[in-house]
N, CA, C and O atoms as a printed pandas DataFrame, in Angstrom:
     atom_number atom_name residue_name chain_id  residue_number  x_coord  y_coord  z_coord
0              1         N          MET        A               1  -52.468  117.856  -62.157
1              2        CA          MET        A               1  -53.291  117.718  -63.336
2              3         C          MET        A               1  -52.379  117.465  -64.527
3              4         O          MET        A               1  -51.329  118.094  -64.663
4              5         N          LEU        A               2  -52.784  116.551  -65.376
5              6        CA          LEU        A               2  -52.076  116.262  -66.617
6              7         C          LEU        A               2  -53.047  116.457  -67.770
7              8         O          LEU        A               2  -54.118  115.850  -67.800
8              9         N          ILE        A               3  -52.671  117.304  -68.718
9             10        CA          ILE        A               3  -53.485  117.528  -69.910
10            11         C          ILE        A               3  -52.764  116.906  -71.086
11            12         O          ILE        A               3  -51.593  117.197  -71.335
12            13         N          GLY        A               4  -53.465  116.050  -71.809
13            14        CA          GLY        A               4  -52.947  115.467  -73.035
14            15         C          GLY        A               4  -53.618  116.136  -74.220
15            16         O          GLY        A               4  -54.843  116.253  -74.262
16            17         N          LEU        A               5  -52.819  116.575  -75.182
17            18        CA          LEU        A               5  -53.350  117.239  -76.370
18            19         C          LEU        A               5  -53.216  116.299  -77.561
19            20         O          LEU        A               5  -52.138  115.766  -77.828
20            21         N          CYS        A               6  -54.316  116.104  -78.269
21            22        CA          CYS        A               6  -54.284  115.277  -79.465
22            23         C          CYS        A               6  -54.941  116.036  -80.608
23            24         O          CYS        A               6  -55.698  116.980  -80.385
24            25         N          GLY        A               7  -54.649  115.621  -81.817
25            26        CA          GLY        A               7  -55.217  116.265  -82.993
26            27         C          GLY        A               7  -54.383  115.945  -84.212
27            28         O          GLY        A               7  -53.318  115.335  -84.106
28            29         N          GLY        A               8  -54.864  116.354  -85.360
29            30        CA          GLY        A               8  -54.192  116.073  -86.613
30            31         C          GLY        A               8  -52.930  116.900  -86.796
31            32         O          GLY        A               8  -52.629  117.795  -86.006
32            33         N          ILE        A               9  -52.201  116.580  -87.858
33            34        CA          ILE        A               9  -50.995  117.318  -88.200
34            35         C          ILE        A               9  -51.344  118.783  -88.422
35            36         O          ILE        A               9  -52.298  119.096  -89.134
36            37         N          CYS        A              10  -50.581  119.675  -87.820
37            38        CA          CYS        A              10  -50.720  121.129  -87.961
38            39         C          CYS        A              10  -52.043  121.663  -87.416
39            40         O          CYS        A              10  -52.520  122.706  -87.864
40            41         N          ALA        A              11  -52.635  120.963  -86.463
41            42        CA          ALA        A              11  -53.906  121.402  -85.889
42            43         C          ALA        A              11  -53.717  122.493  -84.834
43            44         O          ALA        A              11  -54.656  123.228  -84.529
44            45         N          GLY        A              12  -52.521  122.600  -84.283
45            46        CA          GLY        A              12  -52.269  123.618  -83.272
46            47         C          GLY        A              12  -51.974  123.069  -81.893
47            48         O          GLY        A              12  -52.048  123.805  -80.909
48            49         N          LYS        A              13  -51.639  121.786  -81.797
49            50        CA          LYS        A              13  -51.361  121.169  -80.496
50            51         C          LYS        A              13  -50.207  121.863  -79.769
51            52         O          LYS        A              13  -50.288  122.139  -78.572
52            53         N          HIS        A              14  -49.157  122.135  -80.495
53            54        CA          HIS        A              14  -47.988  122.742  -79.860
54            55         C          HIS        A              14  -48.245  124.191  -79.473
55            56         O          HIS        A              14  -47.677  124.681  -78.497
56            57         N          SER        A              15  -49.085  124.875  -80.221
57            58        CA          SER        A              15  -49.446  126.255  -79.849
58            59         C          SER        A              15  -50.243  126.262  -78.552
59            60         O          SER        A              15  -50.022  127.112  -77.689
60            61         N          VAL        A              16  -51.158  125.327  -78.412
61            62        CA          VAL        A              16  -51.948  125.228  -77.171
62            63         C          VAL        A              16  -51.031  124.857  -76.009
63            64         O          VAL        A              16  -51.142  125.424  -74.922
64            65         N          ALA        A              17  -50.128  123.906  -76.237
65            66        CA          ALA        A              17  -49.192  123.507  -75.180
66            67         C          ALA        A              17  -48.318  124.688  -74.769
67            68         O          ALA        A              17  -48.074  124.896  -73.581
68            69         N          GLN        A              18  -47.850  125.457  -75.741
69            70        CA          GLN        A              18  -47.010  126.611  -75.428
70            71         C          GLN        A              18  -47.790  127.658  -74.636
71            72         O          GLN        A              18  -47.237  128.291  -73.737
72            73         N          PHE        A              19  -49.066  127.844  -74.963
73            74        CA          PHE        A              19  -49.912  128.760  -74.194
74            75         C          PHE        A              19  -50.015  128.301  -72.738
75            76         O          PHE        A              19  -49.904  129.107  -71.814
76            77         N          LEU        A              20  -50.228  126.997  -72.546
77            78        CA          LEU        A              20  -50.342  126.466  -71.188
78            79         C          LEU        A              20  -49.026  126.617  -70.421
79            80         O          LEU        A              20  -49.028  126.921  -69.228
80            81         N          VAL        A              21  -47.918  126.406  -71.104
81            82        CA          VAL        A              21  -46.612  126.540  -70.453
82            83         C          VAL        A              21  -46.329  128.000  -70.115
83            84         O          VAL        A              21  -45.981  128.325  -68.980
84            85         N          ASP        A              22  -46.480  128.882  -71.108
85            86        CA          ASP        A              22  -46.138  130.293  -70.915
86            87         C          ASP        A              22  -47.134  131.052  -70.043
87            88         O          ASP        A              22  -46.738  131.867  -69.209
88            89         N          GLY        A              23  -48.415  130.788  -70.232
89            90        CA          GLY        A              23  -49.425  131.598  -69.572
90            91         C          GLY        A              23  -50.078  130.998  -68.348
91            92         O          GLY        A              23  -50.668  131.716  -67.541
92            93         N          GLN        A              24  -49.977  129.665  -68.198
93            94        CA          GLN        A              24  -50.705  129.032  -67.107
94            95         C          GLN        A              24  -49.819  128.240  -66.148
95            96         O          GLN        A              24  -50.327  127.603  -65.225
96            97         N          GLY        A              25  -48.519  128.269  -66.352
97            98        CA          GLY        A              25  -47.603  127.614  -65.425
98            99         C          GLY        A              25  -47.488  126.110  -65.562
99           100         O          GLY        A              25  -47.093  125.441  -64.607
100          101         N          PHE        A              26  -47.820  125.556  -66.722
101          102        CA          PHE        A              26  -47.687  124.122  -66.947
102          103         C          PHE        A              26  -46.245  123.799  -67.336
103          104         O          PHE        A              26  -45.504  124.674  -67.785
104          105         N          THR        A              27  -45.856  122.546  -67.160
105          106        CA          THR        A              27  -44.570  122.045  -67.608
106          107         C          THR        A              27  -44.838  120.976  -68.661
107          108         O          THR        A              27  -45.662  120.085  -68.453
108          109         N          GLN        A              28  -44.139  121.065  -69.793
109          110        CA          GLN        A              28  -44.377  120.100  -70.867
110          111         C          GLN        A              28  -43.561  118.842  -70.632
111          112         O          GLN        A              28  -42.384  118.903  -70.277
112          113         N          LEU        A              29  -44.207  117.696  -70.837
113          114        CA          LEU        A              29  -43.575  116.388  -70.714
114          115         C          LEU        A              29  -43.575  115.715  -72.083
115          116         O          LEU        A              29  -44.451  115.960  -72.912
116          117         N          TYR        A              30  -42.578  114.864  -72.302
117          118        CA          TYR        A              30  -42.432  114.196  -73.592
118          119         C          TYR        A              30  -42.311  112.692  -73.404
119          120         O          TYR        A              30  -41.809  112.221  -72.383
120          121         N          ILE        A              31  -42.774  111.945  -74.395
121          122        CA          ILE        A              31  -42.612  110.495  -74.434
122          123         C          ILE        A              31  -41.846  110.178  -75.709
123          124         O          ILE        A              31  -42.211  110.637  -76.791
124          125         N          ARG        A              32  -40.773  109.387  -75.576
125          126        CA          ARG        A              32  -40.033  108.977  -76.773
126          127         C          ARG        A              32  -40.929  108.137  -77.660
127          128         O          ARG        A              32  -41.696  107.304  -77.177
128          129         N          ARG        A              33  -40.831  108.354  -78.922
129          130        CA          ARG        A              33  -41.629  107.591  -79.878
130          131         C          ARG        A              33  -40.786  106.457  -80.409
131          132         O          ARG        A              33  -39.869  106.671  -81.201
132          133         N          ASN        A              34  -41.099  105.236  -79.969
133          134        CA          ASN        A              34  -40.325  104.069  -80.373
134          135         C          ASN        A              34  -40.920  103.375  -81.592
135          136         O          ASN        A              34  -40.225  102.633  -82.285
136          137         N          ALA        A              35  -42.191  103.610  -81.853
137          138        CA          ALA        A              35  -42.860  102.941  -82.961
138          139         C          ALA        A              35  -42.377  103.511  -84.292
139          140         O          ALA        A              35  -41.866  104.629  -84.359
140          141         N          THR        A              36  -42.550  102.724  -85.337
141          142        CA          THR        A              36  -42.202  103.177  -86.674
142          143         C          THR        A              36  -43.160  104.276  -87.101
143          144         O          THR        A              36  -44.374  104.148  -86.946
144          145         N          LEU        A              37  -42.611  105.348  -87.637
145          146        CA          LEU        A              37  -43.419  106.468  -88.097
146          147         C          LEU        A              37  -43.873  106.237  -89.526
147          148         O          LEU        A              37  -43.154  105.633  -90.322
148          149         N          SER        A              38  -45.047  106.711  -89.849
149          150        CA          SER        A              38  -45.484  106.667  -91.242
150          151         C          SER        A              38  -44.640  107.643  -92.048
151          152         O          SER        A              38  -43.990  108.516  -91.472
152          153         N          SER        A              39  -44.637  107.513  -93.360
153          154        CA          SER        A              39  -43.804  108.385  -94.190
154          155         C          SER        A              39  -44.215  109.849  -94.051
155          156         O          SER        A              39  -43.356  110.730  -94.090
156          157         N          LEU        A              40  -45.505  110.126  -93.891
157          158        CA          LEU        A              40  -45.956  111.508  -93.709
158          159         C          LEU        A              40  -45.476  112.064  -92.383
159          160         O          LEU        A              40  -45.041  113.214  -92.314
160          161         N          GLU        A              41  -45.550  111.258  -91.321
161          162        CA          GLU        A              41  -45.072  111.704  -90.019
162          163         C          GLU        A              41  -43.567  111.949  -90.055
163          164         O          GLU        A              41  -43.078  112.914  -89.466
164          165         N          GLU        A              42  -42.828  111.072  -90.749
165          166        CA          GLU        A              42  -41.388  111.268  -90.859
166          167         C          GLU        A              42  -41.069  112.568  -91.576
167          168         O          GLU        A              42  -40.128  113.269  -91.204
168          169         N          SER        A              43  -41.854  112.897  -92.612
169          170        CA          SER        A              43  -41.572  114.103  -93.383
170          171         C          SER        A              43  -41.843  115.369  -92.588
171          172         O          SER        A              43  -41.269  116.415  -92.892
172          173         N          THR        A              44  -42.696  115.304  -91.587
173          174        CA          THR        A              44  -43.015  116.499  -90.798
174          175         C          THR        A              44  -42.399  116.497  -89.414
175          176         O          THR        A              44  -42.405  117.531  -88.745
176          177         N          SER        A              45  -41.863  115.362  -88.956
177          178        CA          SER        A              45  -41.411  115.273  -87.574
178          179         C          SER        A              45  -40.198  116.144  -87.279
179          180         O          SER        A              45  -40.052  116.610  -86.149
180          181         N          ASP        A              46  -39.333  116.379  -88.243
181          182        CA          ASP        A              46  -38.151  117.194  -88.004
182          183         C          ASP        A              46  -38.378  118.662  -88.306
183          184         O          ASP        A              46  -37.472  119.476  -88.127
184          185         N          LEU        A              47  -39.564  119.014  -88.759
185          186        CA          LEU        A              47  -39.858  120.399  -89.121
186          187         C          LEU        A              47  -40.610  121.075  -88.000
187          188         O          LEU        A              47  -41.325  120.429  -87.234
188          189         N          SER        A              48  -40.445  122.376  -87.909
189          190        CA          SER        A              48  -41.185  123.113  -86.901
190          191         C          SER        A              48  -41.426  124.528  -87.378
191          192         O          SER        A              48  -40.753  125.015  -88.287
192          193         N          ILE        A              49  -42.389  125.182  -86.758
193          194        CA          ILE        A              49  -42.708  126.545  -87.116
194          195         C          ILE        A              49  -41.745  127.511  -86.442
195          196         O          ILE        A              49  -41.247  128.434  -87.085
196          197         N          ALA        A              50  -41.474  127.310  -85.148
197          198        CA          ALA        A              50  -40.658  128.287  -84.435
198          199         C          ALA        A              50  -39.421  127.702  -83.765
199          200         O          ALA        A              50  -38.391  128.371  -83.692
200          201         N          SER        A              51  -39.504  126.465  -83.275
201          202        CA          SER        A              51  -38.364  125.931  -82.545
202          203         C          SER        A              51  -38.330  124.417  -82.633
203          204         O          SER        A              51  -39.322  123.780  -82.988
204          205         N          ASP        A              52  -37.169  123.843  -82.302
205          206        CA          ASP        A              52  -36.983  122.398  -82.401
206          207         C          ASP        A              52  -37.830  121.619  -81.410
207          208         O          ASP        A              52  -38.086  120.438  -81.643
208          209         N          ASP        A              53  -38.280  122.226  -80.311
209          210        CA          ASP        A              53  -39.052  121.477  -79.329
210          211         C          ASP        A              53  -40.479  121.231  -79.804
211          212         O          ASP        A              53  -41.280  120.650  -79.071
212          213         N          LYS        A              54  -40.804  121.660  -81.006
213          214        CA          LYS        A              54  -42.136  121.394  -81.537
214          215         C          LYS        A              54  -42.164  120.144  -82.395
215          216         O          LYS        A              54  -43.197  119.833  -82.987
216          217         N          CYS        A              55  -41.077  119.431  -82.476
217          218        CA          CYS        A              55  -41.026  118.207  -83.267
218          219         C          CYS        A              55  -41.935  117.163  -82.638
219          220         O          CYS        A              55  -42.112  117.137  -81.420
220          221         N          ASN        A              56  -42.495  116.328  -83.448
221          222        CA          ASN        A              56  -43.355  115.255  -82.958
222          223         C          ASN        A              56  -42.525  114.016  -82.695
223          224         O          ASN        A              56  -42.079  113.355  -83.633
224          225         N          GLY        A              57  -42.312  113.692  -81.421
225          226        CA          GLY        A              57  -41.754  112.411  -81.089
226          227         C          GLY        A              57  -40.261  112.328  -80.869
227          228         O          GLY        A              57  -39.804  111.267  -80.443
228          229         N          PHE        A              58  -39.476  113.323  -81.113
229          230        CA          PHE        A              58  -38.037  113.231  -80.953
230          231         C          PHE        A              58  -37.585  114.245  -79.915
231          232         O          PHE        A              58  -37.288  115.394  -80.241
232          233         N          HIS        A              59  -37.536  113.801  -78.643
233          234        CA          HIS        A              59  -37.227  114.708  -77.547
234          235         C          HIS        A              59  -36.143  114.116  -76.652
235          236         O          HIS        A              59  -36.167  114.326  -75.439
236          237         N          GLU        A              60  -35.185  113.372  -77.233
237          238        CA          GLU        A              60  -34.187  112.685  -76.427
238          239         C          GLU        A              60  -33.376  113.641  -75.553
239          240         O          GLU        A              60  -32.915  113.250  -74.481
240          241         N          ASP        A              61  -33.194  114.880  -75.990
241          242        CA          ASP        A              61  -32.376  115.821  -75.241
242          243         C          ASP        A              61  -33.160  116.580  -74.178
243          244         O          ASP        A              61  -32.569  117.358  -73.430
244          245         N          LYS        A              62  -34.442  116.382  -74.091
245          246        CA          LYS        A              62  -35.268  117.113  -73.129
246          247         C          LYS        A              62  -35.164  116.481  -71.744
247          248         O          LYS        A              62  -35.047  115.264  -71.608
248          249         N          ILE        A              63  -35.209  117.333  -70.717
249          250        CA          ILE        A              63  -35.125  116.855  -69.339
250          251         C          ILE        A              63  -36.364  116.033  -68.986
251          252         O          ILE        A              63  -36.246  114.986  -68.349
252          253         N          ASN        A              64  -37.515  116.480  -69.379
253          254        CA          ASN        A              64  -38.772  115.821  -69.022
254          255         C          ASN        A              64  -39.214  114.837  -70.094
255          256         O          ASN        A              64  -40.364  114.866  -70.531
256          257         N          THR        A              65  -38.307  113.967  -70.518
257          258        CA          THR        A              65  -38.600  112.958  -71.530
258          259         C          THR        A              65  -38.619  111.590  -70.877
259          260         O          THR        A              65  -37.750  111.261  -70.069
260          261         N          PHE        A              66  -39.613  110.801  -71.233
261          262        CA          PHE        A              66  -39.789  109.479  -70.647
262          263         C          PHE        A              66  -39.761  108.421  -71.734
263          264         O          PHE        A              66  -40.148  108.681  -72.873
264          265         N          ALA        A              67  -39.307  107.236  -71.385
265          266        CA          ALA        A              67  -39.183  106.143  -72.348
266          267         C          ALA        A              67  -40.544  105.667  -72.846
267          268         O          ALA        A              67  -40.676  105.246  -73.995
268          269         N          ASP        A              68  -41.547  105.734  -71.989
269          270        CA          ASP        A              68  -42.886  105.306  -72.379
270          271         C          ASP        A              68  -43.929  105.991  -71.495
271          272         O          ASP        A              68  -43.591  106.717  -70.561
272          273         N          ALA        A              69  -45.188  105.746  -71.806
273          274        CA          ALA        A              69  -46.287  106.380  -71.075
274          275         C          ALA        A              69  -46.345  105.910  -69.620
275          276         O          ALA        A              69  -46.747  106.670  -68.738
276          277         N          GLU        A              70  -45.951  104.680  -69.372
277          278        CA          GLU        A              70  -45.952  104.166  -67.987
278          279         C          GLU        A              70  -45.000  104.975  -67.106
279          280         O          GLU        A              70  -45.344  105.335  -65.980
280          281         N          GLN        A              71  -43.811  105.258  -67.618
281          282        CA          GLN        A              71  -42.852  106.050  -66.840
282          283         C          GLN        A              71  -43.360  107.461  -66.618
283          284         O          GLN        A              71  -43.205  108.021  -65.532
284          285         N          LEU        A              72  -43.964  108.034  -67.641
285          286        CA          LEU        A              72  -44.539  109.369  -67.498
286          287         C          LEU        A              72  -45.603  109.364  -66.403
287          288         O          LEU        A              72  -45.628  110.265  -65.564
288          289         N          MET        A              73  -46.472  108.371  -66.400
289          290        CA          MET        A              73  -47.542  108.315  -65.397
290          291         C          MET        A              73  -46.986  108.098  -63.997
291          292         O          MET        A              73  -47.507  108.669  -63.039
292          293         N          ASP        A              74  -45.937  107.285  -63.853
293          294        CA          ASP        A              74  -45.305  107.112  -62.539
294          295         C          ASP        A              74  -44.782  108.448  -62.024
295          296         O          ASP        A              74  -44.956  108.782  -60.852
296          297         N          PHE        A              75  -44.142  109.206  -62.902
297          298        CA          PHE        A              75  -43.603  110.518  -62.538
298          299         C          PHE        A              75  -44.721  111.483  -62.146
299          300         O          PHE        A              75  -44.633  112.146  -61.112
300          301         N          VAL        A              76  -45.763  111.566  -62.958
301          302        CA          VAL        A              76  -46.851  112.523  -62.725
302          303         C          VAL        A              76  -47.693  112.123  -61.516
303          304         O          VAL        A              76  -48.159  112.991  -60.778
304          305         N          THR        A              77  -47.892  110.833  -61.305
305          306        CA          THR        A              77  -48.716  110.375  -60.182
306          307         C          THR        A              77  -48.134  110.862  -58.857
307          308         O          THR        A              77  -48.879  111.250  -57.956
308          309         N          ARG        A              78  -46.817  110.845  -58.736
309          310        CA          ARG        A              78  -46.183  111.323  -57.507
310          311         C          ARG        A              78  -46.296  112.839  -57.360
311          312         O          ARG        A              78  -46.122  113.379  -56.267
312          313         N          ARG        A              79  -46.588  113.520  -58.469
313          314        CA          ARG        A              79  -46.645  114.986  -58.473
314          315         C          ARG        A              79  -47.971  115.471  -59.056
315          316         O          ARG        A              79  -47.999  116.458  -59.792
316          317         N          TRP        A              80  -49.046  114.800  -58.739
317          318        CA          TRP        A              80  -50.326  115.025  -59.405
318          319         C          TRP        A              80  -50.922  116.400  -59.150
319          320         O          TRP        A              80  -51.807  116.822  -59.894
320          321         N          ARG        A              81  -50.481  117.100  -58.147
321          322        CA          ARG        A              81  -51.019  118.432  -57.869
322          323         C          ARG        A              81  -50.376  119.527  -58.715
323          324         O          ARG        A              81  -50.861  120.659  -58.731
324          325         N          LYS        A              82  -49.303  119.207  -59.411
325          326        CA          LYS        A              82  -48.648  120.182  -60.283
326          327         C          LYS        A              82  -49.300  120.148  -61.661
327          328         O          LYS        A              82  -50.115  119.273  -61.950
328          329         N          ARG        A              83  -48.938  121.100  -62.499
329          330        CA          ARG        A              83  -49.550  121.247  -63.828
330          331         C          ARG        A              83  -48.616  120.701  -64.900
331          332         O          ARG        A              83  -47.485  121.162  -65.057
332          333         N          TRP        A              84  -49.116  119.703  -65.638
333          334        CA          TRP        A              84  -48.333  119.038  -66.676
334          335         C          TRP        A              84  -49.121  119.024  -67.979
335          336         O          TRP        A              84  -50.351  118.999  -67.964
336          337         N          VAL        A              85  -48.413  119.041  -69.107
337          338        CA          VAL        A              85  -49.054  118.940  -70.413
338          339         C          VAL        A              85  -48.162  118.106  -71.332
339          340         O          VAL        A              85  -46.936  118.181  -71.244
340          341         N          THR        A              86  -48.770  117.321  -72.204
341          342        CA          THR        A              86  -48.041  116.562  -73.208
342          343         C          THR        A              86  -48.803  116.580  -74.529
343          344         O          THR        A              86  -50.033  116.569  -74.553
344          345         N          THR        A              87  -48.055  116.610  -75.616
345          346        CA          THR        A              87  -48.659  116.484  -76.949
346          347         C          THR        A              87  -48.389  115.101  -77.522
347          348         O          THR        A              87  -48.694  114.838  -78.686
348          349         N          ASP        A              88  -47.824  114.224  -76.718
349          350        CA          ASP        A              88  -47.401  112.908  -77.195
350          351         C          ASP        A              88  -48.443  111.817  -76.930
351          352         O          ASP        A              88  -48.114  110.752  -76.409
352          353         N          VAL        A              89  -49.684  112.086  -77.285
353          354        CA          VAL        A              89  -50.757  111.089  -77.203
354          355         C          VAL        A              89  -51.018  110.629  -78.638
355          356         O          VAL        A              89  -51.867  111.182  -79.337
356          357         N          TRP        A              90  -50.265  109.600  -79.065
357          358        CA          TRP        A              90  -50.299  109.193  -80.466
358          359         C          TRP        A              90  -51.303  108.103  -80.789
359          360         O          TRP        A              90  -51.791  108.020  -81.916
360          361         N          ASP        A              91  -51.616  107.270  -79.812
361          362        CA          ASP        A              91  -52.451  106.106  -80.125
362          363         C          ASP        A              91  -53.294  105.713  -78.910
363          364         O          ASP        A              91  -53.167  106.282  -77.826
364          365         N          GLU        A              92  -54.150  104.729  -79.129
365          366        CA          GLU        A              92  -55.059  104.299  -78.060
366          367         C          GLU        A              92  -54.328  103.644  -76.896
367          368         O          GLU        A              92  -54.774  103.743  -75.753
368          369         N          THR        A              93  -53.215  102.978  -77.169
369          370        CA          THR        A              93  -52.456  102.335  -76.098
370          371         C          THR        A              93  -51.942  103.383  -75.108
371          372         O          THR        A              93  -52.067  103.219  -73.895
372          373         N          THR        A              94  -51.367  104.452  -75.638
373          374        CA          THR        A              94  -50.888  105.544  -74.780
374          375         C          THR        A              94  -52.059  106.176  -74.035
375          376         O          THR        A              94  -51.967  106.445  -72.837
376          377         N          LEU        A              95  -53.154  106.411  -74.743
377          378        CA          LEU        A              95  -54.328  107.022  -74.128
378          379         C          LEU        A              95  -54.877  106.152  -73.005
379          380         O          LEU        A              95  -55.242  106.668  -71.949
380          381         N          ASP        A              96  -54.940  104.844  -73.215
381          382        CA          ASP        A              96  -55.446  103.941  -72.169
382          383         C          ASP        A              96  -54.606  104.038  -70.894
383          384         O          ASP        A              96  -55.144  104.003  -69.787
384          385         N          ILE        A              97  -53.301  104.158  -71.053
385          386        CA          ILE        A              97  -52.422  104.287  -69.886
386          387         C          ILE        A              97  -52.702  105.600  -69.162
387          388         O          ILE        A              97  -52.796  105.629  -67.935
388          389         N          LEU        A              98  -52.836  106.680  -69.917
389          390        CA          LEU        A              98  -53.062  107.993  -69.305
390          391         C          LEU        A              98  -54.439  108.090  -68.642
391          392         O          LEU        A              98  -54.590  108.768  -67.626
392          393         N          LEU        A              99  -55.424  107.428  -69.201
393          394        CA          LEU        A              99  -56.787  107.496  -68.666
394          395         C          LEU        A              99  -56.966  106.762  -67.340
395          396         O          LEU        A              99  -58.029  106.862  -66.725
396          397         N          ARG        A             100  -55.968  106.040  -66.894
397          398        CA          ARG        A             100  -56.069  105.324  -65.614
398          399         C          ARG        A             100  -56.150  106.276  -64.424
399          400         O          ARG        A             100  -56.598  105.889  -63.345
400          401         N          ARG        A             101  -55.723  107.502  -64.619
401          402        CA          ARG        A             101  -55.676  108.448  -63.508
402          403         C          ARG        A             101  -56.790  109.485  -63.616
403          404         O          ARG        A             101  -57.069  109.979  -64.708
404          405         N          PRO        A             102  -57.431  109.822  -62.489
405          406        CA          PRO        A             102  -58.531  110.791  -62.522
406          407         C          PRO        A             102  -58.074  112.228  -62.773
407          408         O          PRO        A             102  -58.898  113.091  -63.074
408          409         N          PHE        A             103  -56.779  112.494  -62.655
409          410        CA          PHE        A             103  -56.275  113.858  -62.867
410          411         C          PHE        A             103  -55.842  114.096  -64.316
411          412         O          PHE        A             103  -55.218  115.116  -64.610
412          413         N          PHE        A             104  -56.165  113.170  -65.224
413          414        CA          PHE        A             104  -55.817  113.322  -66.639
414          415         C          PHE        A             104  -57.007  113.857  -67.429
415          416         O          PHE        A             104  -58.141  113.414  -67.245
416          417         N          MET        A             105  -56.729  114.816  -68.310
417          418        CA          MET        A             105  -57.762  115.363  -69.181
418          419         C          MET        A             105  -57.223  115.358  -70.615
419          420         O          MET        A             105  -56.118  115.835  -70.872
420          421         N          LEU        A             106  -58.017  114.814  -71.546
421          422        CA          LEU        A             106  -57.635  114.790  -72.958
422          423         C          LEU        A             106  -58.365  115.908  -73.682
423          424         O          LEU        A             106  -59.589  116.019  -73.601
424          425         N          LEU        A             107  -57.602  116.741  -74.397
425          426        CA          LEU        A             107  -58.182  117.814  -75.196
426          427         C          LEU        A             107  -57.855  117.553  -76.662
427          428         O          LEU        A             107  -56.699  117.334  -77.022
428          429         N          SER        A             108  -58.869  117.580  -77.486
429          430        CA          SER        A             108  -58.675  117.439  -78.919
430          431         C          SER        A             108  -58.559  118.827  -79.532
431          432         O          SER        A             108  -59.423  119.680  -79.327
432          433         N          VAL        A             109  -57.490  119.047  -80.283
433          434        CA          VAL        A             109  -57.226  120.335  -80.915
434          435         C          VAL        A             109  -57.442  120.171  -82.414
435          436         O          VAL        A             109  -56.983  119.202  -83.019
436          437         N          ASP        A             110  -58.141  121.125  -82.996
437          438        CA          ASP        A             110  -58.398  121.053  -84.432
438          439         C          ASP        A             110  -58.370  122.459  -85.009
439          440         O          ASP        A             110  -58.499  123.449  -84.288
440          441         N          ALA        A             111  -58.203  122.526  -86.304
441          442        CA          ALA        A             111  -58.209  123.799  -87.026
442          443         C          ALA        A             111  -58.842  123.535  -88.386
443          444         O          ALA        A             111  -58.883  122.390  -88.837
444          445         N          PRO        A             112  -59.333  124.575  -89.041
445          446        CA          PRO        A             112  -59.889  124.382  -90.382
446          447         C          PRO        A             112  -58.840  123.772  -91.322
447          448         O          PRO        A             112  -57.643  124.020  -91.176
448          449         N          VAL        A             113  -59.300  122.986  -92.268
449          450        CA          VAL        A             113  -58.395  122.307  -93.189
450          451         C          VAL        A             113  -57.510  123.311  -93.921
451          452         O          VAL        A             113  -56.323  123.051  -94.117
452          453         N          SER        A             114  -58.057  124.439  -94.323
453          454        CA          SER        A             114  -57.252  125.435  -95.047
454          455         C          SER        A             114  -56.126  125.972  -94.162
455          456         O          SER        A             114  -55.019  126.198  -94.651
456          457         N          THR        A             115  -56.383  126.175  -92.893
457          458        CA          THR        A             115  -55.357  126.649  -91.962
458          459         C          THR        A             115  -54.290  125.585  -91.769
459          460         O          THR        A             115  -53.096  125.884  -91.770
460          461         N          ARG        A             116  -54.724  124.345  -91.603
461          462        CA          ARG        A             116  -53.776  123.251  -91.422
462          463         C          ARG        A             116  -52.903  123.086  -92.660
463          464         O          ARG        A             116  -51.698  122.866  -92.547
464          465         N          TRP        A             117  -53.507  123.191  -93.838
465          466        CA          TRP        A             117  -52.756  123.057  -95.083
466          467         C          TRP        A             117  -51.726  124.184  -95.194
467          468         O          TRP        A             117  -50.591  123.937  -95.601
468          469         N          GLN        A             118  -52.097  125.395  -94.845
469          470        CA          GLN        A             118  -51.172  126.529  -94.901
470          471         C          GLN        A             118  -50.005  126.320  -93.944
471          472         O          GLN        A             118  -48.855  126.569  -94.304
472          473         N          ARG        A             119  -50.291  125.867  -92.736
473          474        CA          ARG        A             119  -49.231  125.590  -91.768
474          475         C          ARG        A             119  -48.294  124.505  -92.277
475          476         O          ARG        A             119  -47.074  124.606  -92.141
476          477         N          PHE        A             120  -48.877  123.468  -92.865
477          478        CA          PHE        A             120  -48.075  122.363  -93.388
478          479         C          PHE        A             120  -47.155  122.855  -94.502
479          480         O          PHE        A             120  -45.983  122.479  -94.542
480          481         N          LYS        A             121  -47.666  123.685  -95.403
481          482        CA          LYS        A             121  -46.859  124.224  -96.489
482          483         C          LYS        A             121  -45.721  125.093  -95.949
483          484         O          LYS        A             121  -44.605  125.048  -96.468
484          485         N          GLU        A             122  -46.001  125.890  -94.902
485          486        CA          GLU        A             122  -44.977  126.742  -94.304
486          487         C          GLU        A             122  -43.858  125.913  -93.683
487          488         O          GLU        A             122  -42.699  126.328  -93.696
488          489         N          ARG        A             123  -44.194  124.750  -93.145
489          490        CA          ARG        A             123  -43.189  123.880  -92.552
490          491         C          ARG        A             123  -42.278  123.284  -93.614
491          492         O          ARG        A             123  -41.131  122.946  -93.320
492          493         N          GLN        A             124  -42.761  123.150  -94.832
493          494        CA          GLN        A             124  -41.987  122.527  -95.888
494          495         C          GLN        A             124  -40.954  123.477  -96.496
495          496         O          GLN        A             124  -40.086  123.037  -97.249
496          497         N          VAL        A             125  -41.032  124.752  -96.186
497          498        CA          VAL        A             125  -40.109  125.743  -96.769
498          499         C          VAL        A             125  -38.760  125.677  -96.124
499          500         O          VAL        A             125  -37.863  126.437  -96.490
C-alpha cells in the first residue's frame, strides 16, 4: 500500500506521515523536486518544526529518495504489499502517475487557517 499525503503549507502532512511511520510501520519515500519552487515554497522549504527530514522537496541524502514519481512507482510496485507513505505529491502530473496503481491512496490533510498560520510563524523563528 502506498499513501500519498497532500495539503497546504503547514497543514500537518509531515505529522500524519510521522504517525504512520512511528505507529503503523510505514516507511517514508521521497521524490526529488526538480521543478522551480515558488518564492513562498522556497522560503519554507528549508525550515522545519522538529527535524530536517520535514523539508519539502529536498531529500537528496535520504536512502528512499527517487529522481521522479516513475522511479518511486517502479520501486513500490515490486513491493506493493509493504507499507509506504510520501508527502511529495506536489502536482497533478505526479498524482496521475501514482493513481495508475490500485494500491495507492491519496489523503488530503488540512488544518484550520489559524493553526496553519501559527505553525508557519513558528517556522520563521
